[in-house]
C-alpha positions, 0 to 999 in steps of 0.5 A: 471537492470536485468529484469529476476529477476522480471519475473515469471510464475504464474499458474492461480489457484494461483491467489487469487480471494477471501481472505481466511477466517478467514484472519489469516488462510492465509499461511505464508512464512518465510525466515531467511536471516541469516540462509537461512532457509525457514519455512511454517506456517499460519499467525495466528502464526506470533508472533513466527517469530518476536523477542521480541525486535521488534515493528510493523509499519502499514499503517492504511489509509482507502480504499475509494470505489472510482470506480463509474459507472457514467451516461452521459446526454444521459444515457450512462454509464462511469466508473470513478476511482477517485484519492481520494489519491490526494484530499489534497486541497479541495478549488480547487474542482477538482479531477483526475481520469481514465475512461473506455471509451471516454468522451469529455471536458465540458461533465457532468457525473452524480452520480444521477439526482442532483449531477454531475462532469464536465470534465475539462482537459485531460492529456494522459489517465488521466482526471481532473474533477470539482465538485461544492460541498464540498469534504465531499459531494464528499466522501458521494457520493462515499460511496453511489454509489462507489465500492471498487477499486480492481485491474483489475486482480480481476475483476472476483472476486465473491465478491459483493460490500458489501463483498468487502467493508469489505474484501478489508479493514484492520480491523484497517483502520482509519477514513478519518480524517479532511484532507479527504484523502483516498487510492485507493488500500489496503495496502494488507500486512495488510489484514491478521491481526486479533484481535487474531493475535494482541493479540498474538503479544501484549503478547510478548510485541511487540508494534504497531504504525500506519502511513499513506501512501495514495496509488495511482494508480501507485502502480499497474503500470509497471515500465517505461523507465522514472522511470528508467531514473529519478529513481523516482516513482509516487508521493503519500502522506504520513502522520505521527504524532509527537508522532509516529515519536518520538516513532519510533526514541526512539525504534530504539535508544533502539535497537529494530527491526522495522517490516514494514508491507508492502511496503507502510510502507517501502516507507514512513519510508525510505522517512522520513529517507531521509528527515531527513538525517539519515545515518544508521539504528542506527542514527544519530537521531535528538537530540534537540526539534527543530529538531523533525518532526512535524505532517505532510503530505508530498509527496514521489516519492521514487523508491527503487531498488537494491542496496539500503541501508535501514535506518529504516526497519529491518524486512519486512512483505509483499505479493507476487507481480506482475511480473516486479513491483516496489514492487518486486524491493523494496523487492529484494533490501531488500533481497540484503541489508540483504545479503540474499543467495536467490533472490526474484525470487527464493523465489517466485518459491519455493512459487509457487511449494508449492501452495502459493496464490499470489497478493492482496488477496493472502498469506504472506511472512516475511523476517527477 
């Protein structure tokens, strides 16, 4: 694996500390892999670059304000980032997380005078906490006291808590639902969408479907030797209902192009394709009712890197990612699958020369 394909220098002024306003005024980098043509535009005009016979798949998981300043009995402060994306089994009354300073096993950390968590276990830099109340109450405490878990490179962002609650969330984020799972990072490729963008897309007859991948801390983690050795990434839960799944299959059978909005959607769809043993972008697909995928929540540890034969995705909408990240490797794999003449690093260098803004609050790219 050539690490040079995933390394670049980003000038400080191109690290987006705040999103543009309105959201859809973000710049759009369009790369046509068939013609090798590059076009610069605004996200508002996304519809111009999507074929009529296409459909969108988006991740509508909700980002939970899961970074909380807790207090020790002594009054000392501890910042905890709760892994709410793992809270699938509420009867266990445990949650994992990261902390910003030393804590001890058995120690209690308080939200307020009445509500606390207890440190039960430590595995390297990740702690396990126990809480003695319902998962619903835990989420209410997070929404009361927590802050949005923006990446560390945005720690100097001038946006305050109330602004981040809106800006670091898609306009279509779903409620937490019965299972009470949430994300600890935004599906950032979707942050640019506005109602007027959706209206323009609908006018072309392009439908949109939603699934969920509950984003975890691993999305920002650098690739390790273990990842390369096992060819696996961090585990994340994804969720899809039967109706959405059947529509995706039906649209693909009709020859419609699947537009994946973000790497989280790609990882989910390709995990489902692997689970269902799809052999090509056109099938074979389940033919009988008993083979149809029921509503489910599953885990995926899928690591997509070159070379990779994509089974579901035809067009990708994505942001500009951190150097050396698994997200860059996924996008590079997609370029190679599409037989593109340019590598991702070539496209990134062109974007940098043309003042595109990078990372979570940055600009957008379409690869078709």
